[in-house]
N, C-alpha and C positions, 0 to 999 in steps of 0.2 A: 316142173315143179324149182323153178325162181325161190317161191315162196319159204325153201326149210334150210334157218340157219342156225348149226345145233355150234357155232361159239358163241351167239346170242345167254344159252344156258351155262357153257364150263364158262363166262363170263359174271352171269350170276353169283355160282354160285362160290365162286372165284370169293364174289364181295361180299356174300352173306360167312363164308368161314373169316375171313375178313375182323368182318363188325366184330364177332363173335367172340375173335378174340380180342379186338378195343375193351369191349364191354366187359370182357373176362378178369380186362387186368386194372381197367376201372372200378369193377367191384371186391377183383382184391387190393390195392390199394388202400380202397374208401373205406371199406368197413372187414375186414377176414383179419381176425386179432393177430401181430405178426405178418401178414399181407400174405396168409398161408391160407389152406384147406386141407386136411387128414383125411379121408377115407377110411383106414386103418384102426376104425372107435367098428365095434361092432353093430350099432346099430343105422349107422352107414354102406357098413364094408361094402355087400354083395351087390346089390346096385350100381356104386358108385365107382367099383376099378374099374376100369377100361381097359382092354385088350388088342396091345399093335402090336405093329411090325417097325424093328429102327430103317435106320440106313443099309446096315448089314443084313433085312430079313429076320431078326432072331426076336421070337414073340418072346413076350416083356406081357405088363400087368401094373400098373398105371396107378397110383392108389395114392398120391398127396399131389398136389396143387401149389405152385406157390409163384413171389417174385422173388428178382433175384439182385442184386445191388445195381445193374445196370436197366431194372424194371422192367426184363423180358419174360416173360410165359413161361414156367420153369415144369418139370414133376419128378417126382421120383416114385423108382417101380422096382418089382421083384422078375427075375425072371420069370415064365407062366410057369403055374402047376412046382412051384418051388417057394419056400422062404427067404432064397438066398434072395440079395440088396443085387440089381442093376449097381452095374458102373460106380459100385461101392459104398451105396448112399447115396450117393452126391445128387444134385440138384444137376438135369440136365434141362436144358435151351430145347423144345421143341423142334425149332428149323432144324439146329445144329444134330439133330437126330433124324430128320427127313419126317416126321409124325406131323404131320399139319391138315388130316386130315377125320382130326376130330372134336378143334374148338367149339362148335354149337356144342355136340356131347360136353366137355370142360363148363362151358358159359352155365351150363344146366346143373349140374353137380355145387359147382362153385353158390350159382342162386340159391340153389337145396339150403345150403347146409351154413347160409346167411340170415333167409327168412326163416328157420327152422327155427333156430334160439328165439327169435322174435317174436314168435307165437306163442310159444310156451312161455314168456315170463310175461 
């Protein structure tokens, strides 16, 4: 069984997440108004809210994605099953809250928000 290399797939997964994060940042920086995508509008809401748990295992519902002044990828969220703002409605960096496994989904949401207005106009 010397041909087993589980670390290979862990490294590929990590690389894929980082590429999705980088592309999300690029899309927000180059194409999104004010470098923000908000999914709290009815036409996007159900499919674009992401559910996660922060580093303290608190369940949250992400609804906005953007860049902070340092160019870092950030989110806004509500507490899950609530309309109460997480972290008082402030932008939160993904890494600071240990939410680093959703970059592919975040990229898909950002891309859809950028593509949709272009295909309608």
